[in-house]
DRENMAR-748585 format. One record per residue (C-alpha): residue number from 1; x, y, z. Coordinates in steps of 0.1 Angstrom, whole numbers, plus 5000, padded with zeros to 4 digits. Example, Ala and Ser with C-alpha at 12.3 -4.5 7.8 and 13.67 -1.06 7.14 Angstrom:
BEGIN
1:5123:4955:5078
2:5137:4989:5071
This chain:
BEGIN
1:5172:4918:5127
2:5183:4937:5096
3:5171:4911:5072
4:5136:4914:5085
5:5134:4951:5078
6:5152:4946:5044
7:5124:4919:5034
8:5098:4944:5046
9:5113:4972:5025
10:5115:4950:4994
11:5078:4939:4997
12:5070:4976:5003
13:5087:4983:4969
14:5067:4955:4953
15:5035:4971:4966
16:5046:5005:4952
17:5050:4988:4917
18:5017:4971:4921
19:5001:5003:4929
20:5016:5022:4900
21:5006:4995:4876
22:4971:4993:4889
23:4965:5029:4887
24:4982:5035:4853
25:4972:5004:4834
26:4945:4987:4854
27:4967:4955:4860
28:4963:4936:4891
29:4978:4904:4903
30:4962:4873:4885
31:4944:4859:4916
32:4930:4894:4924
33:4916:4902:4888
34:4883:4886:4894
35:4876:4907:4925
36:4889:4941:4918
37:4863:4965:4904
38:4880:4999:4909
39:4916:4998:4899
40:4926:5033:4909
41:4912:5030:4944
42:4930:4995:4947
43:4962:5009:4933
44:4961:5039:4957
45:4957:5015:4987
46:4987:4994:4975
47:5007:5027:4972
48:4999:5037:5008
49:5008:5002:5023
50:5041:5001:5002
51:5049:5037:5013
52:5044:5027:5050
53:5069:4996:5046
54:5095:5016:5027
55:5096:5045:5050
56:5100:5022:5080
57:5129:5006:5063
58:5144:5040:5055
59:5142:5051:5091
60:5156:5019:5104
61:5187:5020:5080
62:5192:5059:5088
63:5186:5070:5052
64:5160:5095:5065
65:5162:5114:5099
66:5143:5096:5125
67:5113:5111:5142
68:5101:5100:5175
69:5089:5065:5179
70:5054:5077:5186
71:5052:5096:5152
72:5066:5065:5134
73:5042:5041:5152
74:5011:5061:5145
75:5020:5073:5109
76:5028:5038:5098
77:4997:5023:5114
78:4975:5050:5098
79:4991:5044:5063
80:4986:5006:5067
81:4951:5008:5079
82:4942:5034:5052
83:4958:5013:5026
84:4940:4981:5037
85:4906:4999:5038
86:4912:5012:5002
87:4922:4977:4989
88:4889:4965:5003
89:4870:4994:4988
90:4886:4987:4955
91:4868:4952:4956
92:4834:4965:4964
93:4809:4964:4935
94:4799:4996:4917
95:4768:5014:4928
96:4741:5014:4902
97:4715:5042:4899
98:4682:5037:4884
99:4669:5068:4870
């Protein structure tokens, strides 16, 4: 079971690196470049998703004091859902105003 949590933690670290790169430089993965319009929003979503995965790994391995399972469950789901929504919002076309 530890390897599943370890892989999730490593993927969370990759999401964190992607979020920082997207916010700082505007770089995204090659297959997402065509679709991403707002790099800061997209990067913030990646940061939230990565933070959720890394925190769950740190709780599992005992690096952080573990809160109750309800707090972990709802906090992780809130971070993941918010991250997914921000990833989607970063791909929406820009609003153009006439006038």
